[in-house]
N, CA, C and O atoms as a Tripos MOL2 file, in Angstrom:
@<TRIPOS>MOLECULE
protein
  224   223    56     0     0
PROTEIN
NO_CHARGES

@<TRIPOS>ATOM
      1 N         -80.5060  -14.3220   10.6000 N.3       1 UNK1
      2 CA        -80.5200  -15.2900    9.5130 C.3       1 UNK1
      3 C         -81.4540  -14.7980    8.4180 C.2       1 UNK1
      4 O         -82.5350  -14.2770    8.6950 O.2       1 UNK1
      5 N         -81.0290  -14.9680    7.1770 N.am      2 UNK2
      6 CA        -81.8550  -14.4990    6.0800 C.3       2 UNK2
      7 C         -83.0090  -15.4590    5.8350 C.2       2 UNK2
      8 O         -82.9850  -16.6120    6.2650 O.2       2 UNK2
      9 N         -84.0090  -14.9620    5.1420 N.am      3 UNK3
     10 CA        -85.1580  -15.8100    4.8660 C.3       3 UNK3
     11 C         -84.8300  -16.7660    3.7210 C.2       3 UNK3
     12 O         -83.8990  -16.5270    2.9520 O.2       3 UNK3
     13 N         -85.5810  -17.8220    3.6160 N.am      4 UNK4
     14 CA        -85.3760  -18.8160    2.5690 C.3       4 UNK4
     15 C         -85.9770  -18.3100    1.2680 C.2       4 UNK4
     16 O         -86.9440  -17.5480    1.2690 O.2       4 UNK4
     17 N         -85.3890  -18.7460    0.1580 N.am      5 UNK5
     18 CA        -85.8820  -18.3520   -1.1540 C.3       5 UNK5
     19 C         -85.9540  -19.5900   -2.0340 C.2       5 UNK5
     20 O         -84.9790  -20.3330   -2.1450 O.2       5 UNK5
     21 N         -87.0940  -19.8120   -2.6550 N.am      6 UNK6
     22 CA        -87.2820  -21.0140   -3.4520 C.3       6 UNK6
     23 C         -86.3590  -21.0320   -4.6700 C.2       6 UNK6
     24 O         -86.0720  -22.1070   -5.1970 O.2       6 UNK6
     25 N         -85.8900  -19.8790   -5.1280 N.am      7 UNK7
     26 CA        -85.0230  -19.8140   -6.3000 C.3       7 UNK7
     27 C         -83.5920  -20.2510   -5.9890 C.2       7 UNK7
     28 O         -82.8350  -20.5930   -6.8980 O.2       7 UNK7
     29 N         -83.2240  -20.2400   -4.7180 N.am      8 UNK8
     30 CA        -81.8810  -20.6430   -4.3020 C.3       8 UNK8
     31 C         -81.9110  -22.1160   -3.8870 C.2       8 UNK8
     32 O         -81.8890  -22.4420   -2.7000 O.2       8 UNK8
     33 N         -81.9620  -22.9820   -4.8730 N.am      9 UNK9
     34 CA        -82.1310  -24.4100   -4.5940 C.3       9 UNK9
     35 C         -80.9030  -25.0190   -3.9150 C.2       9 UNK9
     36 O         -81.0290  -26.0000   -3.1820 O.2       9 UNK9
     37 N         -79.7270  -24.4560   -4.1470 N.am     10 UNK10
     38 CA        -78.5200  -24.9980   -3.5250 C.3      10 UNK10
     39 C         -78.5620  -24.8610   -2.0030 C.2      10 UNK10
     40 O         -78.1390  -25.7680   -1.2860 O.2      10 UNK10
     41 N         -79.0660  -23.7410   -1.5110 N.am     11 UNK11
     42 CA        -79.1360  -23.5680   -0.0580 C.3      11 UNK11
     43 C         -80.2640  -24.4130    0.5450 C.2      11 UNK11
     44 O         -80.1800  -24.8210    1.7030 O.2      11 UNK11
     45 N         -81.3160  -24.6750   -0.2340 N.am     12 UNK12
     46 CA        -82.4070  -25.5170    0.2610 C.3      12 UNK12
     47 C         -81.9890  -26.9800    0.3280 C.2      12 UNK12
     48 O         -82.4870  -27.7290    1.1690 O.2      12 UNK12
     49 N         -81.0810  -27.3920   -0.5490 N.am     13 UNK13
     50 CA        -80.6640  -28.8000   -0.5980 C.3      13 UNK13
     51 C         -80.0070  -29.2610    0.6960 C.2      13 UNK13
     52 O         -80.0670  -30.4440    1.0310 O.2      13 UNK13
     53 N         -79.3840  -28.3460    1.4250 N.am     14 UNK14
     54 CA        -78.7200  -28.7790    2.6610 C.3      14 UNK14
     55 C         -79.7150  -29.1190    3.7700 C.2      14 UNK14
     56 O         -79.3210  -29.6720    4.7960 O.2      14 UNK14
     57 N         -80.9850  -28.8030    3.5840 N.am     15 UNK15
     58 CA        -82.0270  -29.1590    4.5470 C.3      15 UNK15
     59 C         -82.8000  -30.4100    4.1120 C.2      15 UNK15
     60 O         -83.8130  -30.7560    4.7190 O.2      15 UNK15
     61 N         -82.3200  -31.0860    3.0610 N.am     16 UNK16
     62 CA        -82.9440  -32.3180    2.5690 C.3      16 UNK16
     63 C         -82.0220  -33.4930    2.8300 C.2      16 UNK16
     64 O         -80.8000  -33.3430    2.8110 O.2      16 UNK16
     65 N         -82.6050  -34.6730    3.0750 N.am     17 UNK17
     66 CA        -81.7820  -35.8650    3.2620 C.3      17 UNK17
     67 C         -81.4940  -36.5100    1.9050 C.2      17 UNK17
     68 O         -81.8010  -35.9270    0.8650 O.2      17 UNK17
     69 N         -80.9150  -37.6900    1.9120 N.am     18 UNK18
     70 CA        -80.5240  -38.3400    0.6620 C.3      18 UNK18
     71 C         -81.7120  -38.7620   -0.1890 C.2      18 UNK18
     72 O         -81.5660  -38.9670   -1.3940 O.2      18 UNK18
     73 N         -82.8880  -38.8950    0.4240 N.am     19 UNK19
     74 CA        -84.1000  -39.2620   -0.3190 C.3      19 UNK19
     75 C         -84.9160  -38.0350   -0.6860 C.2      19 UNK19
     76 O         -86.0640  -38.1670   -1.1090 O.2      19 UNK19
     77 N         -84.3490  -36.8430   -0.5350 N.am     20 UNK20
     78 CA        -84.9770  -35.5530   -0.8540 C.3      20 UNK20
     79 C         -86.1570  -35.2400    0.0570 C.2      20 UNK20
     80 O         -87.0930  -34.5510   -0.3470 O.2      20 UNK20
     81 N         -86.1100  -35.7430    1.2790 N.am     21 UNK21
     82 CA        -87.1300  -35.4110    2.2690 C.3      21 UNK21
     83 C         -86.5840  -34.3380    3.1960 C.2      21 UNK21
     84 O         -85.3750  -34.2550    3.4140 O.2      21 UNK21
     85 N         -87.4680  -33.5220    3.7380 N.am     22 UNK22
     86 CA        -87.0470  -32.4750    4.6650 C.3      22 UNK22
     87 C         -86.5020  -33.0890    5.9470 C.2      22 UNK22
     88 O         -87.0580  -34.0530    6.4730 O.2      22 UNK22
     89 N         -85.4230  -32.5260    6.4350 N.am     23 UNK23
     90 CA        -84.8800  -32.9680    7.7150 C.3      23 UNK23
     91 C         -85.7560  -32.4270    8.8450 C.2      23 UNK23
     92 O         -86.3360  -31.3500    8.7040 O.2      23 UNK23
     93 N         -85.8640  -33.1490    9.9590 N.am     24 UNK24
     94 CA        -86.6750  -32.6720   11.0790 C.3      24 UNK24
     95 C         -86.0290  -31.4770   11.7770 C.2      24 UNK24
     96 O         -84.8460  -31.1960   11.5830 O.2      24 UNK24
     97 N         -86.8060  -30.7920   12.5760 N.am     25 UNK25
     98 CA        -86.3320  -29.6190   13.3010 C.3      25 UNK25
     99 C         -85.1550  -29.9320   14.2060 C.2      25 UNK25
    100 O         -84.2550  -29.1110   14.3870 O.2      25 UNK25
    101 N         -85.1730  -31.1110   14.7640 N.am     26 UNK26
    102 CA        -84.0910  -31.5040   15.6770 C.3      26 UNK26
    103 C         -82.7440  -31.5040   14.9570 C.2      26 UNK26
    104 O         -81.7230  -31.1620   15.5530 O.2      26 UNK26
    105 N         -82.7360  -31.8850   13.6830 N.am     27 UNK27
    106 CA        -81.4920  -31.9190   12.9100 C.3      27 UNK27
    107 C         -81.1590  -30.5700   12.2930 C.2      27 UNK27
    108 O         -79.9860  -30.2080   12.2070 O.2      27 UNK27
    109 N         -82.1740  -29.8110   11.8570 N.am     28 UNK28
    110 CA        -81.8990  -28.5300   11.2150 C.3      28 UNK28
    111 C         -81.5880  -27.4440   12.2350 C.2      28 UNK28
    112 O         -80.8420  -26.5110   11.9380 O.2      28 UNK28
    113 N         -82.1570  -27.5570   13.4410 N.am     29 UNK29
    114 CA        -81.9250  -26.5600   14.4680 C.3      29 UNK29
    115 C         -82.7340  -25.2970   14.2690 C.2      29 UNK29
    116 O         -82.4270  -24.2620   14.8620 O.2      29 UNK29
    117 N         -83.7680  -25.3690   13.4390 N.am     30 UNK30
    118 CA        -84.6070  -24.2060   13.1690 C.3      30 UNK30
    119 C         -85.7520  -24.1190   14.1670 C.2      30 UNK30
    120 O         -86.1430  -25.1150   14.7770 O.2      30 UNK30
    121 N         -86.2770  -22.9190   14.3210 N.am     31 UNK31
    122 CA        -87.4800  -22.7530   15.1330 C.3      31 UNK31
    123 C         -88.6680  -23.2810   14.3400 C.2      31 UNK31
    124 O         -88.5520  -23.5410   13.1430 O.2      31 UNK31
    125 N         -89.8050  -23.4390   15.0010 N.am     32 UNK32
    126 CA        -90.9950  -23.9670   14.3350 C.3      32 UNK32
    127 C         -91.4300  -23.0520   13.1890 C.2      32 UNK32
    128 O         -91.8120  -23.5270   12.1190 O.2      32 UNK32
    129 N         -91.3690  -21.7570   13.4170 N.am     33 UNK33
    130 CA        -91.7730  -20.7920   12.3920 C.3      33 UNK33
    131 C         -90.8550  -20.8770   11.1710 C.2      33 UNK33
    132 O         -91.3250  -20.8760   10.0340 O.2      33 UNK33
    133 N         -89.5440  -20.9480   11.4140 N.am     34 UNK34
    134 CA        -88.5830  -21.0230   10.3160 C.3      34 UNK34
    135 C         -88.6860  -22.3630    9.5820 C.2      34 UNK34
    136 O         -88.4710  -22.4210    8.3710 O.2      34 UNK34
    137 N         -89.0140  -23.4420   10.3060 N.am     35 UNK35
    138 CA        -89.1790  -24.7520    9.6780 C.3      35 UNK35
    139 C         -90.3860  -24.7360    8.7430 C.2      35 UNK35
    140 O         -90.3420  -25.3280    7.6650 O.2      35 UNK35
    141 N         -91.4580  -24.0640    9.1480 N.am     36 UNK36
    142 CA        -92.6380  -23.9500    8.2860 C.3      36 UNK36
    143 C         -92.3170  -23.1230    7.0420 C.2      36 UNK36
    144 O         -92.7620  -23.4560    5.9440 O.2      36 UNK36
    145 N         -91.5530  -22.0550    7.2080 N.am     37 UNK37
    146 CA        -91.1420  -21.2440    6.0600 C.3      37 UNK37
    147 C         -90.2750  -22.0590    5.1080 C.2      37 UNK37
    148 O         -90.4310  -21.9790    3.8900 O.2      37 UNK37
    149 N         -89.3700  -22.8340    5.6670 N.am     38 UNK38
    150 CA        -88.5100  -23.7000    4.8580 C.3      38 UNK38
    151 C         -89.3530  -24.6950    4.0640 C.2      38 UNK38
    152 O         -89.1280  -24.8870    2.8700 O.2      38 UNK38
    153 N         -90.3160  -25.3230    4.7210 N.am     39 UNK39
    154 CA        -91.1620  -26.3110    4.0480 C.3      39 UNK39
    155 C         -91.9310  -25.6690    2.9020 C.2      39 UNK39
    156 O         -92.0710  -26.2720    1.8380 O.2      39 UNK39
    157 N         -92.4300  -24.4550    3.1040 N.am     40 UNK40
    158 CA        -93.1850  -23.7600    2.0610 C.3      40 UNK40
    159 C         -92.2920  -23.4500    0.8590 C.2      40 UNK40
    160 O         -92.7180  -23.6120   -0.2850 O.2      40 UNK40
    161 N         -91.0750  -23.0120    1.1050 N.am     41 UNK41
    162 CA        -90.1520  -22.6930    0.0110 C.3      41 UNK41
    163 C         -89.6990  -23.9520   -0.7260 C.2      41 UNK41
    164 O         -89.5180  -23.9220   -1.9430 O.2      41 UNK41
    165 N         -89.5140  -25.0530   -0.0040 N.am     42 UNK42
    166 CA        -89.1530  -26.3140   -0.6590 C.3      42 UNK42
    167 C         -90.3040  -26.7840   -1.5410 C.2      42 UNK42
    168 O         -90.0730  -27.2680   -2.6500 O.2      42 UNK42
    169 N         -91.5370  -26.6490   -1.0640 N.am     43 UNK43
    170 CA        -92.7060  -27.0310   -1.8670 C.3      43 UNK43
    171 C         -92.8120  -26.1910   -3.1320 C.2      43 UNK43
    172 O         -93.1480  -26.7100   -4.1960 O.2      43 UNK43
    173 N         -92.5290  -24.9040   -3.0230 N.am     44 UNK44
    174 CA        -92.5490  -24.0320   -4.2060 C.3      44 UNK44
    175 C         -91.4740  -24.4440   -5.1970 C.2      44 UNK44
    176 O         -91.7280  -24.5110   -6.4000 O.2      44 UNK44
    177 N         -90.2770  -24.7190   -4.7010 N.am     45 UNK45
    178 CA        -89.1770  -25.1150   -5.5760 C.3      45 UNK45
    179 C         -89.4750  -26.4500   -6.2570 C.2      45 UNK45
    180 O         -89.1370  -26.6360   -7.4260 O.2      45 UNK45
    181 N         -90.0980  -27.3710   -5.5440 N.am     46 UNK46
    182 CA        -90.4600  -28.6540   -6.1420 C.3      46 UNK46
    183 C         -91.5020  -28.4680   -7.2280 C.2      46 UNK46
    184 O         -91.4080  -29.0910   -8.2860 O.2      46 UNK46
    185 N         -92.4920  -27.6240   -6.9880 N.am     47 UNK47
    186 CA        -93.5580  -27.3850   -7.9580 C.3      47 UNK47
    187 C         -92.9850  -26.8150   -9.2560 C.2      47 UNK47
    188 O         -93.4500  -27.1580  -10.3430 O.2      47 UNK47
    189 N         -91.9820  -25.9490   -9.1460 N.am     48 UNK48
    190 CA        -91.3710  -25.3340  -10.3250 C.3      48 UNK48
    191 C         -90.2920  -26.2100  -10.9560 C.2      48 UNK48
    192 O         -89.7380  -25.8560  -11.9970 O.2      48 UNK48
    193 N         -89.9930  -27.3420  -10.3380 N.am     49 UNK49
    194 CA        -89.0180  -28.2610  -10.9020 C.3      49 UNK49
    195 C         -87.5830  -27.9420  -10.5340 C.2      49 UNK49
    196 O         -86.6610  -28.4700  -11.1550 O.2      49 UNK49
    197 N         -87.3710  -27.0970   -9.5460 N.am     50 UNK50
    198 CA        -86.0160  -26.7540   -9.1320 C.3      50 UNK50
    199 C         -85.4320  -27.7830   -8.1730 C.2      50 UNK50
    200 O         -84.2130  -27.9340   -8.0860 O.2      50 UNK50
    201 N         -86.2990  -28.4910   -7.4540 N.am     51 UNK51
    202 CA        -85.8900  -29.5530   -6.5300 C.3      51 UNK51
    203 C         -86.6890  -30.8040   -6.8510 C.2      51 UNK51
    204 O         -87.8290  -30.7050   -7.3050 O.2      51 UNK51
    205 N         -86.1160  -31.9760   -6.6250 N.am     52 UNK52
    206 CA        -86.8730  -33.2030   -6.8770 C.3      52 UNK52
    207 C         -87.8560  -33.5100   -5.7520 C.2      52 UNK52
    208 O         -87.6420  -33.1170   -4.6050 O.2      52 UNK52
    209 N         -88.9280  -34.2120   -6.0880 N.am     53 UNK53
    210 CA        -89.8700  -34.6680   -5.0730 C.3      53 UNK53
    211 C         -89.2780  -35.8630   -4.3290 C.2      53 UNK53
    212 O         -89.3670  -35.9510   -3.1050 O.2      53 UNK53
    213 N         -88.6690  -36.7850   -5.0870 N.am     54 UNK54
    214 CA        -88.0030  -37.9450   -4.4840 C.3      54 UNK54
    215 C         -86.6660  -38.1550   -5.1680 C.2      54 UNK54
    216 O         -86.4610  -37.7200   -6.3010 O.2      54 UNK54
    217 N         -85.7670  -38.8180   -4.4810 N.am     55 UNK55
    218 CA        -84.4720  -39.1550   -5.0430 C.3      55 UNK55
    219 C         -84.1620  -40.5860   -4.6830 C.2      55 UNK55
    220 O         -84.2500  -40.9740   -3.5180 O.2      55 UNK55
    221 N         -83.8000  -41.3690   -5.6740 N.am     56 UNK56
    222 CA        -83.5410  -42.7930   -5.4140 C.3      56 UNK56
    223 C         -82.0820  -43.0690   -5.2980 C.2      56 UNK56
    224 O         -81.6850  -44.2140   -5.0800 O.2      56 UNK56
@<TRIPOS>BOND
     1     1     2 1
     2     2     3 1
     3     3     4 2
     4     3     5 am
     5     5     6 1
     6     6     7 1
     7     7     8 2
     8     7     9 am
     9     9    10 1
    10    10    11 1
    11    11    12 2
    12    11    13 am
    13    13    14 1
    14    14    15 1
    15    15    16 2
    16    15    17 am
    17    17    18 1
    18    18    19 1
    19    19    20 2
    20    19    21 am
    21    21    22 1
    22    22    23 1
    23    23    24 2
    24    23    25 am
    25    25    26 1
    26    26    27 1
    27    27    28 2
    28    27    29 am
    29    29    30 1
    30    30    31 1
    31    31    32 2
    32    31    33 am
    33    33    34 1
    34    34    35 1
    35    35    36 2
    36    35    37 am
    37    37    38 1
    38    38    39 1
    39    39    40 2
    40    39    41 am
    41    41    42 1
    42    42    43 1
    43    43    44 2
    44    43    45 am
    45    45    46 1
    46    46    47 1
    47    47    48 2
    48    47    49 am
    49    49    50 1
    50    50    51 1
    51    51    52 2
    52    51    53 am
    53    53    54 1
    54    54    55 1
    55    55    56 2
    56    55    57 am
    57    57    58 1
    58    58    59 1
    59    59    60 2
    60    59    61 am
    61    61    62 1
    62    62    63 1
    63    63    64 2
    64    63    65 am
    65    65    66 1
    66    66    67 1
    67    67    68 2
    68    67    69 am
    69    69    70 1
    70    70    71 1
    71    71    72 2
    72    71    73 am
    73    73    74 1
    74    74    75 1
    75    75    76 2
    76    75    77 am
    77    77    78 1
    78    78    79 1
    79    79    80 2
    80    79    81 am
    81    81    82 1
    82    82    83 1
    83    83    84 2
    84    83    85 am
    85    85    86 1
    86    86    87 1
    87    87    88 2
    88    87    89 am
    89    89    90 1
    90    90    91 1
    91    91    92 2
    92    91    93 am
    93    93    94 1
    94    94    95 1
    95    95    96 2
    96    95    97 am
    97    97    98 1
    98    98    99 1
    99    99   100 2
   100    99   101 am
   101   101   102 1
   102   102   103 1
   103   103   104 2
   104   103   105 am
   105   105   106 1
   106   106   107 1
   107   107   108 2
   108   107   109 am
   109   109   110 1
   110   110   111 1
   111   111   112 2
   112   111   113 am
   113   113   114 1
   114   114   115 1
   115   115   116 2
   116   115   117 am
   117   117   118 1
   118   118   119 1
   119   119   120 2
   120   119   121 am
   121   121   122 1
   122   122   123 1
   123   123   124 2
   124   123   125 am
   125   125   126 1
   126   126   127 1
   127   127   128 2
   128   127   129 am
   129   129   130 1
   130   130   131 1
   131   131   132 2
   132   131   133 am
   133   133   134 1
   134   134   135 1
   135   135   136 2
   136   135   137 am
   137   137   138 1
   138   138   139 1
   139   139   140 2
   140   139   141 am
   141   141   142 1
   142   142   143 1
   143   143   144 2
   144   143   145 am
   145   145   146 1
   146   146   147 1
   147   147   148 2
   148   147   149 am
   149   149   150 1
   150   150   151 1
   151   151   152 2
   152   151   153 am
   153   153   154 1
   154   154   155 1
   155   155   156 2
   156   155   157 am
   157   157   158 1
   158   158   159 1
   159   159   160 2
   160   159   161 am
   161   161   162 1
   162   162   163 1
   163   163   164 2
   164   163   165 am
   165   165   166 1
   166   166   167 1
   167   167   168 2
   168   167   169 am
   169   169   170 1
   170   170   171 1
   171   171   172 2
   172   171   173 am
   173   173   174 1
   174   174   175 1
   175   175   176 2
   176   175   177 am
   177   177   178 1
   178   178   179 1
   179   179   180 2
   180   179   181 am
   181   181   182 1
   182   182   183 1
   183   183   184 2
   184   183   185 am
   185   185   186 1
   186   186   187 1
   187   187   188 2
   188   187   189 am
   189   189   190 1
   190   190   191 1
   191   191   192 2
   192   191   193 am
   193   193   194 1
   194   194   195 1
   195   195   196 2
   196   195   197 am
   197   197   198 1
   198   198   199 1
   199   199   200 2
   200   199   201 am
   201   201   202 1
   202   202   203 1
   203   203   204 2
   204   203   205 am
   205   205   206 1
   206   206   207 1
   207   207   208 2
   208   207   209 am
   209   209   210 1
   210   210   211 1
   211   211   212 2
   212   211   213 am
   213   213   214 1
   214   214   215 1
   215   215   216 2
   216   215   217 am
   217   217   218 1
   218   218   219 1
   219   219   220 2
   220   219   221 am
   221   221   222 1
   222   222   223 1
   223   223   224 2
@<TRIPOS>SUBSTRUCTURE
     1 UNK1         2 RESIDUE 1 A UNK
     2 UNK2         6 RESIDUE 1 A UNK
     3 UNK3        10 RESIDUE 1 A UNK
     4 UNK4        14 RESIDUE 1 A UNK
     5 UNK5        18 RESIDUE 1 A UNK
     6 UNK6        22 RESIDUE 1 A UNK
     7 UNK7        26 RESIDUE 1 A UNK
     8 UNK8        30 RESIDUE 1 A UNK
     9 UNK9        34 RESIDUE 1 A UNK
    10 UNK10       38 RESIDUE 1 A UNK
    11 UNK11       42 RESIDUE 1 A UNK
    12 UNK12       46 RESIDUE 1 A UNK
    13 UNK13       50 RESIDUE 1 A UNK
    14 UNK14       54 RESIDUE 1 A UNK
    15 UNK15       58 RESIDUE 1 A UNK
    16 UNK16       62 RESIDUE 1 A UNK
    17 UNK17       66 RESIDUE 1 A UNK
    18 UNK18       70 RESIDUE 1 A UNK
    19 UNK19       74 RESIDUE 1 A UNK
    20 UNK20       78 RESIDUE 1 A UNK
    21 UNK21       82 RESIDUE 1 A UNK
    22 UNK22       86 RESIDUE 1 A UNK
    23 UNK23       90 RESIDUE 1 A UNK
    24 UNK24       94 RESIDUE 1 A UNK
    25 UNK25       98 RESIDUE 1 A UNK
    26 UNK26      102 RESIDUE 1 A UNK
    27 UNK27      106 RESIDUE 1 A UNK
    28 UNK28      110 RESIDUE 1 A UNK
    29 UNK29      114 RESIDUE 1 A UNK
    30 UNK30      118 RESIDUE 1 A UNK
    31 UNK31      122 RESIDUE 1 A UNK
    32 UNK32      126 RESIDUE 1 A UNK
    33 UNK33      130 RESIDUE 1 A UNK
    34 UNK34      134 RESIDUE 1 A UNK
    35 UNK35      138 RESIDUE 1 A UNK
    36 UNK36      142 RESIDUE 1 A UNK
    37 UNK37      146 RESIDUE 1 A UNK
    38 UNK38      150 RESIDUE 1 A UNK
    39 UNK39      154 RESIDUE 1 A UNK
    40 UNK40      158 RESIDUE 1 A UNK
    41 UNK41      162 RESIDUE 1 A UNK
    42 UNK42      166 RESIDUE 1 A UNK
    43 UNK43      170 RESIDUE 1 A UNK
    44 UNK44      174 RESIDUE 1 A UNK
    45 UNK45      178 RESIDUE 1 A UNK
    46 UNK46      182 RESIDUE 1 A UNK
    47 UNK47      186 RESIDUE 1 A UNK
    48 UNK48      190 RESIDUE 1 A UNK
    49 UNK49      194 RESIDUE 1 A UNK
    50 UNK50      198 RESIDUE 1 A UNK
    51 UNK51      202 RESIDUE 1 A UNK
    52 UNK52      206 RESIDUE 1 A UNK
    53 UNK53      210 RESIDUE 1 A UNK
    54 UNK54      214 RESIDUE 1 A UNK
    55 UNK55      218 RESIDUE 1 A UNK
    56 UNK56      222 RESIDUE 1 A UNK
């Protein structure tokens, strides 16, 4: 599996729920290490404005 990239917001969106929160490991099926990497890339994308912090 390839690593996550904060610039690819479309692929990161599939790991977010309808409220733009990260899905838990049980739903994503990722290992703990990959889940931490995902969270870091989502945080970077949010900081740069590529992903929303919340969605109503």
